[in-house]
C-alpha positions in Angstrom: -109.3 -72.6 -1.8 -109.7 -70.5 1.3 -107.6 -67.6 0.0 -106.1 -66.6 -3.3 -102.4 -67.3 -4.0 -100.4 -65.3 -6.5 -96.9 -65.6 -7.8 -95.3 -64.4 -11.0 -93.3 -65.6 -14.0 -90.1 -65.7 -12.0 -91.5 -68.7 -10.0 -90.3 -71.1 -12.7 -93.3 -73.4 -12.1 -94.4 -76.0 -14.7 -98.1 -76.5 -15.3 -98.1 -79.6 -13.1 -97.3 -77.4 -10.1 -99.6 -74.5 -10.8 -102.8 -75.7 -9.2 -104.4 -72.9 -7.1 -101.8 -70.3 -8.2 -102.4 -67.2 -10.2 -99.4 -66.0 -12.1 -98.5 -62.3 -12.9 -96.6 -61.6 -16.0 -92.9 -60.5 -16.1 -91.6 -58.0 -18.7 -88.2 -58.0 -20.3 -86.6 -56.8 -23.6 -84.4 -58.6 -26.1 -82.2 -56.1 -28.0 -84.8 -53.4 -27.0 -87.8 -55.4 -28.1 -90.4 -55.9 -25.3 -91.4 -59.4 -24.3 -94.2 -60.4 -21.9 -93.5 -63.7 -20.1 -96.7 -65.1 -18.6 -94.9 -67.9 -16.6 -95.5 -70.9 -18.8 -92.1 -72.6 -18.4 -93.4 -75.7 -20.1 -93.7 -73.9 -23.5 -90.7 -71.5 -22.9 -88.1 -72.1 -25.6 -85.1 -72.1 -23.2 -82.7 -73.2 -25.9 -83.5 -70.3 -28.1 -83.4 -67.9 -25.2 -80.1 -69.0 -23.8 -78.6 -69.4 -27.2 -79.5 -65.8 -27.8 -77.5 -64.9 -24.7 -74.5 -66.9 -26.0 -74.7 -64.9 -29.2 -74.6 -61.6 -27.4 -78.2 -60.5 -27.4 -78.9 -57.9 -24.7 -81.7 -58.8 -22.3 -83.0 -56.4 -19.8 -85.6 -57.1 -17.1 -87.9 -54.8 -15.2 -89.6 -55.1 -11.8 -93.4 -55.7 -11.5 -95.0 -52.3 -10.7 -97.6 -51.5 -8.1 -100.3 -50.8 -10.6 -100.2 -54.4 -11.9 -100.7 -55.7 -8.3 -103.6 -53.3 -7.8 -105.3 -54.3 -11.0 -105.0 -58.0 -10.4 -105.7 -58.0 -6.7 -108.7 -55.7 -6.7 -111.3 -58.1 -8.2 -110.2 -60.8 -5.7 -110.7 -58.5 -2.8 -114.0 -57.4 -4.1 -115.1 -61.0 -4.2 -114.4 -61.2 -0.4 -111.1 -63.2 -0.6 -107.8 -62.6 1.1 -104.5 -62.8 -0.8 -101.0 -64.2 -0.4 -98.4 -63.2 -3.0 -95.0 -64.9 -3.0 -92.4 -62.5 -4.3 -88.9 -62.8 -5.7 -86.3 -61.8 -3.1 -86.3 -58.2 -2.0 -82.5 -58.5 -2.0 -82.3 -58.8 -5.8 -85.4 -57.0 -7.1 -87.7 -54.1 -6.3 -90.8 -56.2 -7.0 -91.3 -57.0 -3.3 -91.4 -53.3 -2.4 -93.8 -52.6 -5.3 -96.1 -55.4 -4.0 -95.9 -54.1 -0.4 -96.9 -50.6 -1.6 -99.9 -52.0 -3.5 -100.9 -54.1 -0.5 -100.9 -51.1 1.8 -103.0 -49.1 -0.6 -105.5 -51.8 -1.1 -105.9 -52.6 2.5 -106.8 -49.0 3.2 -109.7 -49.5 0.7 -110.6 -53.0 1.8 -110.2 -52.8 5.6 -111.8 -56.1 6.3 -109.5 -58.0 3.9 -105.9 -59.3 4.4 -103.0 -59.3 2.0 -99.6 -60.8 2.8 -96.5 -60.5 0.7 -94.0 -63.3 1.3 -90.4 -62.2 0.7 -89.1 -65.5 -0.5 -85.4 -64.3 -0.3 -85.0 -66.4 -3.5 -85.8 -66.6 -7.1 -86.9 -69.2 -9.6 -88.1 -72.3 -7.8 -86.9 -70.5 -4.6 -90.2 -68.6 -4.7 -92.1 -71.2 -6.7 -91.9 -73.8 -4.0 -93.2 -71.4 -1.4 -96.1 -70.6 -3.8 -97.0 -74.3 -4.1 -96.8 -74.5 -0.3 -99.2 -71.6 0.0 -101.6 -73.2 -2.4 -101.6 -76.4 -0.4 -102.3 -74.5 2.8 -105.2 -72.8 1.1 -106.6 -76.1 -0.2 -106.3 -77.4 3.4 -108.6 -74.6 4.6 -106.2 -72.5 6.6 -106.9 -68.8 6.7 -104.5 -66.4 4.9 -103.3 -65.1 8.3 -102.5 -68.7 9.5 -100.8 -69.5 6.2 -98.7 -66.3 6.3 -97.1 -67.3 9.6 -96.2 -70.8 8.3 -94.8 -69.5 5.0 -92.6 -66.9 6.6 -91.2 -69.6 8.9 -90.5 -71.8 5.8 -88.5 -69.1 4.0 -85.2 -69.8 5.8 -85.6 -73.5 5.0 -86.1 -73.0 1.3 -82.5 -73.7 0.1 -81.2 -72.8 -3.3 -77.7 -73.5 -4.5 -76.4 -72.9 -8.0 -73.4 -72.6 -10.3 -72.8 -70.8 -13.5 -70.8 -71.6 -16.6 -69.9 -68.1 -17.7 -68.7 -65.7 -15.1 -69.2 -62.7 -17.4 -73.0 -62.8 -16.7 -72.3 -62.4 -13.0 -69.9 -59.6 -13.8 -72.6 -57.7 -15.7 -74.8 -57.8 -12.5 -72.0 -56.8 -10.2 -71.7 -60.2 -8.5 -68.1 -60.5 -9.4 -65.5 -58.1 -10.6 -64.2 -58.0 -14.2 -60.8 -59.2 -12.9 -62.3 -62.1 -11.0 -64.4 -63.0 -14.1 -61.3 -62.9 -16.4 -59.1 -65.0 -14.0 -61.9 -67.4 -13.2 -62.6 -68.0 -16.9 -58.9 -68.8 -17.6 -58.6 -71.1 -14.6 -62.0 -72.8 -15.2 -63.2 -71.7 -11.7 -66.9 -72.3 -11.0 -68.5 -70.5 -8.0 -71.1 -72.2 -5.9 -73.7 -69.6 -5.0 -76.7 -69.5 -2.7 -79.4 -67.2 -1.5 -78.6 -66.0 2.0 -81.1 -65.4 4.8 -81.1 -61.7 3.8 -82.0 -62.6 0.2 -78.6 -61.7 -1.3 -76.8 -64.0 -3.8 -73.3 -64.7 -2.7 -70.6 -67.4 -3.3 -70.1 -70.0 -0.6 -67.3 -71.8 -2.3 -65.3 -72.1 -5.6 -64.2 -75.2 -7.4 -62.4 -76.0 -10.6 -64.3 -77.6 -13.3 -68.0 -78.3 -14.1 -68.2 -81.7 -12.7 -66.8 -80.6 -9.3 -69.4 -77.8 -9.2 -72.2 -80.4 -9.7 -70.7 -82.5 -6.9 -70.4 -79.5 -4.6 -74.1 -78.7 -5.0 -75.0 -82.3 -4.4 -72.9 -82.3 -1.2 -74.9 -79.3 0.0 -78.1 -81.2 -0.5 -76.7 -84.2 1.5 -75.6 -81.9 4.3 -78.7 -79.8 4.6 -81.8 -81.5 3.3 -84.8 -82.1 5.6 -88.0 -84.1 5.3 -89.8 -83.4 2.1 -93.3 -82.5 3.3 -94.7 -83.7 0.0 -92.6 -81.2 -1.9 -90.3 -82.2 -4.8 -86.7 -81.3 -5.1 -86.4 -78.9 -8.1 -83.6 -78.4 -10.6 -83.5 -75.6 -13.1 -81.0 -75.2 -15.9 -79.9 -72.7 -18.5 -80.0 -75.0 -21.5 -77.9 -77.7 -20.0 -80.3 -80.6 -19.5 -77.6 -83.3 -19.4 -75.9 -81.6 -16.4 -79.3 -81.3 -14.7 -79.9 -85.0 -15.1 -76.4 -85.7 -13.6 -77.4 -83.5 -10.6 -80.7 -85.3 -10.3 -78.8 -88.6 -10.1 -76.6 -87.3 -7.3 -79.7 -86.2 -5.4 -81.3 -89.6 -5.9 -78.2 -91.3 -4.6 -78.9 -89.4 -1.3 -82.7 -89.8 -1.2 -83.8 -92.4 -3.6 -87.5 -91.8 -2.9 -87.5 -88.1 -3.7 -89.6 -86.7 -6.5 -87.5 -84.4 -8.7 -88.7 -81.7 -11.1 -86.4 -80.5 -13.8 -87.2 -77.4 -15.9 -85.5 -74.8 -18.0 -84.6 -71.8 -15.8 -87.1 -69.0 -16.4 -86.1 -66.0 -18.5 -86.7 -63.2 -16.0 -83.7 -64.0 -13.8 -82.0 -66.2 -16.4 -80.5 -63.1 -18.1 -78.5 -62.5 -14.9 -77.0 -66.0 -14.6 -76.6 -66.9 -18.2 -76.5 -70.1 -20.2 -75.1 -73.1 -18.4 -76.5 -72.1 -15.0 -77.5 -75.1 -12.9 -79.6 -74.7 -9.7 -80.9 -77.0 -7.0 -83.9 -76.1 -4.7 -85.0 -78.1 -1.7 -86.2 -77.9 1.9 -83.3 -77.8 4.3 -82.2 -77.1 7.8 -80.8 -73.7 6.9 -79.6 -71.9 3.9 
C-alpha cells in the first residue's frame, strides 16, 4: 500500500471488501444508551436494530469529531505515510468538515505529508465503494496525490438510488413534511430518492407500491450504469432481504455478469431511513 486509506462505519463494507481500509468508529445512542459501531457490517444484527426502530426505539447519531481524526491519523503520518479518508456526504453530515479541520491542523505539523478528504456526496456503500477504489489505487502503487484526483473524478459517477417503506422516518429528518408523510402512507406512495451531485438526498420520482419502487430503482440502473471497473454493484437493505434479492435479480437481468454484494444497511444512517429501506449503489454515467 503506497498510502493509507481510511473510512468509517458508515461505509457499510463487509469484511470481504475491507482489504487495505482502516475504519473509524461511529457513535449513536439507543434510547439514550451509547453504542460504538466499529463498522463490522457482517456481525451487525440488522434485524434487531431495525426491529427496534419498528417498535419505537429512539436512535440518535453524532458526527465524527476532529480529535478522533487527529488521534488516528497522527501515527500514520509519523510513520511517513500519506492519507486518504473517504467521508460521508458533507450535505448530510458534519463529519466531512470535522475531517477537513483535522487535516488542516495535521498538515501544519507534518508539512511534508499529504492528507486528502474525499467528499463522497453519499452514504453507506456510496462512500464505501469509493474507499475500496482508493485501496485498489494504493495497492497499484499510485501516490495519494494521484489517487485524490481520480477519486474526486469518480464521485459524480458513484450512483445511489433508494426507497423507503415508512415515510415517517424521512419526516423525522425533514426530508418530507408531516402532511406528505401522512398522505403518502395512506396512498402507499413510495419515493425514489438519490444523492445529488451536491450531496443532498432528494426524491427523483414517486410510485405507488413496493414492487413498483423496486422496478423504478432497477430502471435507473439500466439507464445509467457504466462499465464496472472490477467493482461490484452493491445493495443494502433495512431488514428486508427478500426485496434486496428481487432487486438483485432485476440488476442481473440487465448485466448478467455483474458481481452483486448484498448487506444489511449500516446503523449510522439507518436510523434516518428506517426499516424497509432498500438501496442500490453502482458506477454510472451521472447521478
